[in-house]
N, CA, C and O atoms as a GROMACS GRO file, in nm:
protein
  400
    1ILE      N    1   3.612   8.728   4.071
    1ILE     CA    2   3.751   8.687   4.070
    1ILE      C    3   3.836   8.810   4.046
    1ILE      O    4   3.807   8.890   3.957
    2THR      N    5   3.939   8.826   4.124
    2THR     CA    6   4.030   8.940   4.109
    2THR      C    7   4.168   8.891   4.066
    2THR      O    8   4.198   8.772   4.075
    3LEU      N    9   4.252   8.983   4.020
    3LEU     CA   10   4.386   8.946   3.976
    3LEU      C   11   4.466   8.881   4.088
    3LEU      O   12   4.536   8.783   4.064
    4ASP      N   13   4.454   8.934   4.210
    4ASP     CA   14   4.533   8.878   4.319
    4ASP      C   15   4.482   8.740   4.362
    4ASP      O   16   4.556   8.666   4.428
    5GLU      N   17   4.360   8.704   4.327
    5GLU     CA   18   4.309   8.570   4.354
    5GLU      C   19   4.348   8.472   4.243
    5GLU      O   20   4.348   8.350   4.263
    6THR      N   21   4.382   8.525   4.128
    6THR     CA   22   4.409   8.442   4.012
    6THR      C   23   4.557   8.417   3.987
    6THR      O   24   4.596   8.308   3.944
    7PHE      N   25   4.640   8.518   4.015
    7PHE     CA   26   4.782   8.509   3.984
    7PHE      C   27   4.865   8.536   4.109
    7PHE      O   28   4.826   8.612   4.197
    8ALA      N   29   4.981   8.473   4.113
    8ALA     CA   30   5.074   8.495   4.224
    8ALA      C   31   5.132   8.637   4.216
    8ALA      O   32   5.133   8.699   4.110
    9SER      N   33   5.177   8.684   4.329
    9SER     CA   34   5.241   8.816   4.336
    9SER      C   35   5.363   8.820   4.245
    9SER      O   36   5.437   8.723   4.234
   10ALA      N   37   5.383   8.935   4.180
   10ALA     CA   38   5.500   8.960   4.096
   10ALA      C   39   5.514   8.856   3.984
   10ALA      O   40   5.624   8.805   3.961
   11SER      N   41   5.404   8.824   3.916
   11SER     CA   42   5.404   8.724   3.810
   11SER      C   43   5.440   8.780   3.672
   11SER      O   44   5.488   8.706   3.586
   12PHE      N   45   5.419   8.910   3.650
   12PHE     CA   46   5.432   8.966   3.516
   12PHE      C   47   5.521   9.090   3.513
   12PHE      O   48   5.526   9.168   3.609
   13ASP      N   49   5.591   9.105   3.401
   13ASP     CA   50   5.669   9.227   3.375
   13ASP      C   51   5.580   9.337   3.319
   13ASP      O   52   5.608   9.455   3.335
   14LEU      N   53   5.470   9.296   3.252
   14LEU     CA   54   5.387   9.390   3.179
   14LEU      C   55   5.240   9.348   3.187
   14LEU      O   56   5.207   9.231   3.170
   15VAL      N   57   5.153   9.445   3.211
   15VAL     CA   58   5.008   9.426   3.203
   15VAL      C   59   4.957   9.525   3.100
   15VAL      O   60   4.990   9.643   3.104
   16ILE      N   61   4.876   9.476   3.006
   16ILE     CA   62   4.818   9.559   2.900
   16ILE      C   63   4.667   9.557   2.913
   16ILE      O   64   4.606   9.450   2.915
   17LEU      N   65   4.606   9.675   2.921
   17LEU     CA   66   4.461   9.688   2.925
   17LEU      C   67   4.417   9.774   2.806
   17LEU      O   68   4.448   9.893   2.801
   18VAL      N   69   4.347   9.714   2.713
   18VAL     CA   70   4.298   9.785   2.595
   18VAL      C   71   4.146   9.775   2.594
   18VAL      O   72   4.090   9.666   2.592
   19GLN      N   73   4.082   9.889   2.595
   19GLN     CA   74   3.937   9.899   2.594
   19GLN      C   75   3.872   9.810   2.700
   19GLN      O   76   3.775   9.740   2.672
   20ALA      N   77   3.925   9.814   2.820
   20ALA     CA   78   3.872   9.732   2.929
   20ALA      C   79   3.847   9.814   3.055
   20ALA      O   80   3.743   9.798   3.119
   21ALA      N   81   3.940   9.900   3.091
   21ALA     CA   82   3.932   9.970   3.219
   21ALA      C   83   3.809  10.058   3.232
   21ALA      O   84   3.757  10.074   3.343
   22HIS      N   85   3.762  10.116   3.122
   22HIS     CA   86   3.645  10.206   3.131
   22HIS      C   87   3.520  10.133   3.178
   22HIS      O   88   3.428  10.195   3.231
   23ALA      N   89   3.516  10.001   3.161
   23ALA     CA   90   3.398   9.922   3.199
   23ALA      C   91   3.405   9.869   3.342
   23ALA      O   92   3.309   9.810   3.391
   24VAL      N   93   3.517   9.890   3.409
   24VAL     CA   94   3.535   9.838   3.545
   24VAL      C   95   3.474   9.936   3.644
   24VAL      O   96   3.503  10.056   3.641
   25VAL      N   97   3.388   9.885   3.731
   25VAL     CA   98   3.323   9.970   3.832
   25VAL      C   99   3.419  10.003   3.945
   25VAL      O  100   3.430  10.119   3.984
   26GLU      N  101   3.489   9.904   3.997
   26GLU     CA  102   3.580   9.924   4.110
   26GLU      C  103   3.724   9.937   4.058
   26GLU      O  104   3.805   9.846   4.073
   27THR      N  105   3.754  10.052   3.997
   27THR     CA  106   3.885  10.069   3.937
   27THR      C  107   3.998  10.067   4.040
   27THR      O  108   4.109  10.023   4.008
   28GLN      N  109   3.973  10.115   4.160
   28GLN     CA  110   4.079  10.112   4.262
   28GLN      C  111   4.121   9.967   4.289
   28GLN      O  112   4.239   9.940   4.311
   29ARG      N  113   4.025   9.876   4.288
   29ARG     CA  114   4.055   9.735   4.307
   29ARG      C  115   4.133   9.679   4.187
   29ARG      O  116   4.222   9.596   4.204
   30LEU      N  117   4.099   9.726   4.067
   30LEU     CA  118   4.172   9.685   3.948
   30LEU      C  119   4.318   9.726   3.958
   30LEU      O  120   4.407   9.644   3.935
   31TRP      N  121   4.343   9.853   3.993
   31TRP     CA  122   4.482   9.902   4.000
   31TRP      C  123   4.559   9.830   4.110
   31TRP      O  124   4.678   9.802   4.093
   32ALA      N  125   4.494   9.800   4.220
   32ALA     CA  126   4.560   9.724   4.327
   32ALA      C  127   4.597   9.584   4.277
   32ALA      O  128   4.705   9.534   4.307
   33GLY      N  129   4.508   9.522   4.201
   33GLY     CA  130   4.535   9.390   4.146
   33GLY      C  131   4.649   9.392   4.047
   33GLY      O  132   4.733   9.301   4.045
   34VAL      N  133   4.652   9.495   3.963
   34VAL     CA  134   4.762   9.510   3.868
   34VAL      C  135   4.894   9.526   3.944
   34VAL      O  136   4.994   9.464   3.909
   35GLY      N  137   4.892   9.607   4.048
   35GLY     CA  138   5.012   9.625   4.130
   35GLY      C  139   5.058   9.495   4.193
   35GLY      O  140   5.178   9.472   4.209
   36HIS      N  141   4.964   9.410   4.230
   36HIS     CA  142   4.994   9.281   4.292
   36HIS      C  143   5.065   9.187   4.193
   36HIS      O  144   5.162   9.121   4.229
   37VAL      N  145   5.016   9.181   4.069
   37VAL     CA  146   5.070   9.083   3.974
   37VAL      C  147   5.195   9.131   3.902
   37VAL      O  148   5.268   9.049   3.845
   38LEU      N  149   5.222   9.263   3.903
   38LEU     CA  150   5.342   9.314   3.836
   38LEU      C  151   5.467   9.290   3.920
   38LEU      O  152   5.465   9.300   4.043
   39LYS      N  153   5.575   9.258   3.851
   39LYS     CA  154   5.705   9.250   3.917
   39LYS      C  155   5.748   9.392   3.956
   39LYS      O  156   5.699   9.488   3.897
   40PRO      N  157   5.839   9.406   4.052
   40PRO     CA  158   5.888   9.540   4.086
   40PRO      C  159   5.937   9.613   3.961
   40PRO      O  160   6.005   9.555   3.876
   41SER      N  161   5.902   9.737   3.950
   41SER     CA  162   5.933   9.821   3.834
   41SER      C  163   5.865   9.772   3.706
   41SER      O  164   5.908   9.805   3.596
   42GLY      N  165   5.757   9.693   3.721
   42GLY     CA  166   5.682   9.647   3.605
   42GLY      C  167   5.607   9.761   3.538
   42GLY      O  168   5.596   9.870   3.594
   43SER      N  169   5.556   9.735   3.419
   43SER     CA  170   5.486   9.837   3.340
   43SER      C  171   5.339   9.801   3.320
   43SER      O  172   5.302   9.684   3.312
   44LEU      N  173   5.258   9.906   3.314
   44LEU     CA  174   5.117   9.896   3.281
   44LEU      C  175   5.092   9.984   3.159
   44LEU      O  176   5.125  10.102   3.160
   45LEU      N  177   5.036   9.925   3.055
   45LEU     CA  178   4.996  10.000   2.936
   45LEU      C  179   4.844  10.002   2.930
   45LEU      O  180   4.779   9.899   2.943
   46VAL      N  181   4.788  10.122   2.911
   46VAL     CA  182   4.644  10.139   2.905
   46VAL      C  183   4.609  10.215   2.778
   46VAL      O  184   4.673  10.315   2.744
   47ALA      N  185   4.506  10.168   2.708
   47ALA     CA  186   4.452  10.240   2.593
   47ALA      C  187   4.300  10.225   2.601
   47ALA      O  188   4.247  10.114   2.593
   48ASP      N  189   4.231  10.338   2.616
   48ASP     CA  190   4.087  10.332   2.637
   48ASP      C  191   4.026  10.470   2.617
   48ASP      O  192   4.097  10.570   2.610
   49HIS      N  193   3.893  10.472   2.608
   49HIS     CA  194   3.824  10.601   2.598
   49HIS      C  195   3.775  10.642   2.736
   49HIS      O  196   3.725  10.561   2.814
   50TRP      N  197   3.790  10.771   2.764
   50TRP     CA  198   3.758  10.826   2.895
   50TRP      C  199   3.698  10.966   2.879
   50TRP      O  200   3.730  11.038   2.784
   51LYS      N  201   3.612  11.002   2.971
   51LYS     CA  202   3.577  11.142   2.984
   51LYS      C  203   3.694  11.209   3.053
   51LYS      O  204   3.759  11.148   3.138
   52LYS      N  205   3.723  11.333   3.018
   52LYS     CA  206   3.841  11.400   3.075
   52LYS      C  207   3.840  11.398   3.228
   52LYS      O  208   3.942  11.372   3.290
   53ARG      N  209   3.724  11.425   3.288
   53ARG     CA  210   3.715  11.428   3.434
   53ARG      C  211   3.748  11.291   3.494
   53ARG      O  212   3.818  11.282   3.595
   54ARG      N  213   3.697  11.185   3.432
   54ARG     CA  214   3.722  11.051   3.484
   54ARG      C  215   3.869  11.013   3.466
   54ARG      O  216   3.925  10.944   3.551
   55TRP      N  217   3.930  11.055   3.357
   55TRP     CA  218   4.072  11.026   3.337
   55TRP      C  219   4.155  11.092   3.447
   55TRP      O  220   4.250  11.032   3.496
   56GLY      N  221   4.119  11.213   3.486
   56GLY     CA  222   4.189  11.280   3.596
   56GLY      C  223   4.180  11.200   3.726
   56GLY      O  224   4.278  11.185   3.797
   57ARG      N  225   4.062  11.149   3.755
   57ARG     CA  226   4.044  11.065   3.875
   57ARG      C  227   4.123  10.934   3.863
   57ARG      O  228   4.178  10.885   3.961
   58THR      N  229   4.128  10.880   3.743
   58THR     CA  230   4.203  10.757   3.720
   58THR      C  231   4.351  10.779   3.745
   58THR      O  232   4.417  10.695   3.807
   59LEU      N  233   4.404  10.891   3.699
   59LEU     CA  234   4.545  10.923   3.726
   59LEU      C  235   4.572  10.932   3.876
   59LEU      O  236   4.675  10.885   3.923
   60GLU      N  237   4.480  10.992   3.950
   60GLU     CA  238   4.494  11.001   4.095
   60GLU      C  239   4.491  10.863   4.159
   60GLU      O  240   4.571  10.834   4.248
   61GLN      N  241   4.399  10.778   4.114
   61GLN     CA  242   4.390  10.641   4.168
   61GLN      C  243   4.518  10.562   4.139
   61GLN      O  244   4.567  10.490   4.226
   62LEU      N  245   4.570  10.575   4.019
   62LEU     CA  246   4.693  10.504   3.985
   62LEU      C  247   4.810  10.554   4.069
   62LEU      O  248   4.893  10.475   4.113
   63ASP      N  249   4.817  10.683   4.092
   63ASP     CA  250   4.920  10.739   4.180
   63ASP      C  251   4.906  10.682   4.321
   63ASP      O  252   5.005  10.642   4.383
   64ASP      N  253   4.783  10.678   4.371
   64ASP     CA  254   4.758  10.622   4.505
   64ASP      C  255   4.795  10.474   4.512
   64ASP      O  256   4.834  10.424   4.617
   65ALA      N  257   4.781  10.403   4.398
   65ALA     CA  258   4.812  10.260   4.393
   65ALA      C  259   4.961  10.232   4.371
   65ALA      O  260   5.003  10.117   4.364
   66GLY      N  261   5.040  10.338   4.361
   66GLY     CA  262   5.185  10.321   4.349
   66GLY      C  263   5.239  10.321   4.207
   66GLY      O  264   5.345  10.265   4.181
   67PHE      N  265   5.166  10.384   4.116
   67PHE     CA  266   5.211  10.394   3.978
   67PHE      C  267   5.244  10.539   3.943
   67PHE      O  268   5.181  10.632   3.993
   68ARG      N  269   5.343  10.556   3.857
   68ARG     CA  270   5.373  10.689   3.804
   68ARG      C  271   5.355  10.685   3.654
   68ARG      O  272   5.389  10.586   3.588
   69CYS      N  273   5.302  10.792   3.600
   69CYS     CA  274   5.278  10.800   3.456
   69CYS      C  275   5.409  10.837   3.387
   69CYS      O  276   5.468  10.941   3.416
   70VAL      N  277   5.453  10.753   3.297
   70VAL     CA  278   5.574  10.776   3.219
   70VAL      C  279   5.540  10.854   3.093
   70VAL      O  280   5.614  10.942   3.050
   71TRP      N  281   5.425  10.820   3.034
   71TRP     CA  282   5.385  10.881   2.908
   71TRP      C  283   5.235  10.867   2.891
   71TRP      O  284   5.177  10.764   2.926
   72GLN      N  285   5.171  10.970   2.839
   72GLN     CA  286   5.030  10.962   2.803
   72GLN      C  287   5.005  11.052   2.683
   72GLN      O  288   5.069  11.156   2.667
   73GLU      N  289   4.910  11.009   2.600
   73GLU     CA  290   4.878  11.087   2.481
   73GLU      C  291   4.732  11.068   2.446
   73GLU      O  292   4.678  10.958   2.454
   74ASP      N  293   4.669  11.176   2.406
   74ASP     CA  294   4.533  11.170   2.353
   74ASP      C  295   4.546  11.130   2.207
   74ASP      O  296   4.595  11.208   2.125
   75ILE      N  297   4.501  11.008   2.174
   75ILE     CA  298   4.513  10.958   2.038
   75ILE      C  299   4.378  10.956   1.967
   75ILE      O  300   4.359  10.883   1.869
   76SER      N  301   4.285  11.036   2.016
   76SER     CA  302   4.149  11.038   1.961
   76SER      C  303   4.145  11.061   1.810
   76SER      O  304   4.064  11.000   1.740
   77ALA      N  305   4.231  11.148   1.760
   77ALA     CA  306   4.228  11.182   1.618
   77ALA      C  307   4.253  11.061   1.529
   77ALA      O  308   4.208  11.058   1.414
   78GLY      N  309   4.322  10.962   1.579
   78GLY     CA  310   4.353  10.844   1.500
   78GLY      C  311   4.256  10.728   1.519
   78GLY      O  312   4.276  10.621   1.462
   79ILE      N  313   4.151  10.748   1.598
   79ILE     CA  314   4.055  10.642   1.628
   79ILE      C  315   3.924  10.672   1.558
   79ILE      O  316   3.854  10.766   1.596
   80SER      N  317   3.890  10.595   1.457
   80SER     CA  318   3.767  10.621   1.380
   80SER      C  319   3.641  10.606   1.465
   80SER      O  320   3.542  10.674   1.439
   81GLU      N  321   3.644  10.519   1.566
   81GLU     CA  322   3.527  10.496   1.651
   81GLU      C  323   3.490  10.620   1.733
   81GLU      O  324   3.378  10.630   1.783
   82MET      N  325   3.583  10.715   1.749
   82MET     CA  326   3.558  10.833   1.830
   82MET      C  327   3.442  10.915   1.775
   82MET      O  328   3.377  10.987   1.850
   83LYS      N  329   3.416  10.906   1.648
   83LYS     CA  330   3.306  10.983   1.587
   83LYS      C  331   3.170  10.944   1.645
   83LYS      O  332   3.076  11.023   1.640
   84ARG      N  333   3.161  10.822   1.699
   84ARG     CA  334   3.035  10.775   1.755
   84ARG      C  335   3.021  10.802   1.905
   84ARG      O  336   2.917  10.773   1.964
   85LEU      N  337   3.124  10.855   1.966
   85LEU     CA  338   3.122  10.880   2.110
   85LEU      C  339   3.091  11.027   2.138
   85LEU      O  340   3.111  11.112   2.051
   86PRO      N  341   3.042  11.057   2.258
   86PRO     CA  342   3.015  11.197   2.294
   86PRO      C  343   3.140  11.284   2.280
   86PRO      O  344   3.253  11.236   2.289
   87ALA      N  345   3.117  11.412   2.260
   87ALA     CA  346   3.228  11.506   2.235
   87ALA      C  347   3.326  11.516   2.352
   87ALA      O  348   3.442  11.550   2.332
   88ASP      N  349   3.280  11.488   2.475
   88ASP     CA  350   3.370  11.499   2.591
   88ASP      C  351   3.450  11.372   2.616
   88ASP      O  352   3.518  11.361   2.719
   89MET      N  353   3.444  11.276   2.525
   89MET     CA  354   3.522  11.153   2.537
   89MET      C  355   3.654  11.168   2.461
   89MET      O  356   3.660  11.230   2.355
   90HIS      N  357   3.757  11.110   2.517
   90HIS     CA  358   3.889  11.112   2.456
   90HIS      C  359   3.949  10.974   2.466
   90HIS      O  360   3.927  10.904   2.565
   91TYR      N  361   4.024  10.934   2.365
   91TYR     CA  362   4.091  10.805   2.367
   91TYR      C  363   4.235  10.830   2.410
   91TYR      O  364   4.311  10.900   2.343
   92ILE      N  365   4.270  10.772   2.523
   92ILE     CA  366   4.400  10.795   2.584
   92ILE      C  367   4.484  10.668   2.579
   92ILE      O  368   4.434  10.559   2.608
   93ALA      N  369   4.609  10.682   2.542
   93ALA     CA  370   4.707  10.574   2.554
   93ALA      C  371   4.808  10.621   2.658
   93ALA      O  372   4.851  10.736   2.656
   94ALA      N  373   4.846  10.531   2.748
   94ALA     CA  374   4.937  10.571   2.856
   94ALA      C  375   5.024  10.454   2.901
   94ALA      O  376   4.986  10.338   2.892
   95HIS      N  377   5.141  10.490   2.950
   95HIS     CA  378   5.237  10.393   3.005
   95HIS      C  379   5.266  10.434   3.149
   95HIS      O  380   5.298  10.549   3.177
   96PHE      N  381   5.252  10.338   3.239
   96PHE     CA  382   5.279  10.360   3.381
   96PHE      C  383   5.384  10.261   3.429
   96PHE      O  384   5.392  10.149   3.380
   97LYS      N  385   5.462  10.304   3.525
   97LYS     CA  386   5.560  10.217   3.590
   97LYS      C  387   5.525  10.209   3.738
   97LYS      O  388   5.474  10.305   3.796
   98GLN      N  389   5.552  10.095   3.797
   98GLN     CA  390   5.535  10.083   3.941
   98GLN      C  391   5.646  10.161   4.009
   98GLN      O  392   5.762  10.156   3.968
   99ASN      N  393   5.610  10.233   4.114
   99ASN     CA  394   5.712  10.303   4.192
   99ASN      C  395   5.800  10.201   4.262
   99ASN      O  396   5.752  10.097   4.309
  100ASP      N  397   5.928  10.231   4.270
  100ASP     CA  398   6.022  10.140   4.340
  100ASP      C  399   6.008  10.152   4.490
  100ASP      O  400   6.078  10.083   4.564
   0.00000   0.00000   0.00000
């Protein structure tokens, strides 16, 4: 089941993904689904752990899906669970807007 099969187009002002996106295999499909359910100029908030290289690819995928990054921050220092993850993992919080 995908977002576009579950919800009508332009159903939401905001989509929040917390500790979910890293587990999605077909992230391009996820971003397309988010774009489908967001209203024009809607927002996407993401907070998750990523390897730096994968986060770079994710930013490219989001750009390709019609999102622009408004704000992003590495919040690893404030996440106690980071001590159990590999050293190349970072916890990123980010805000994206749909391009008009």
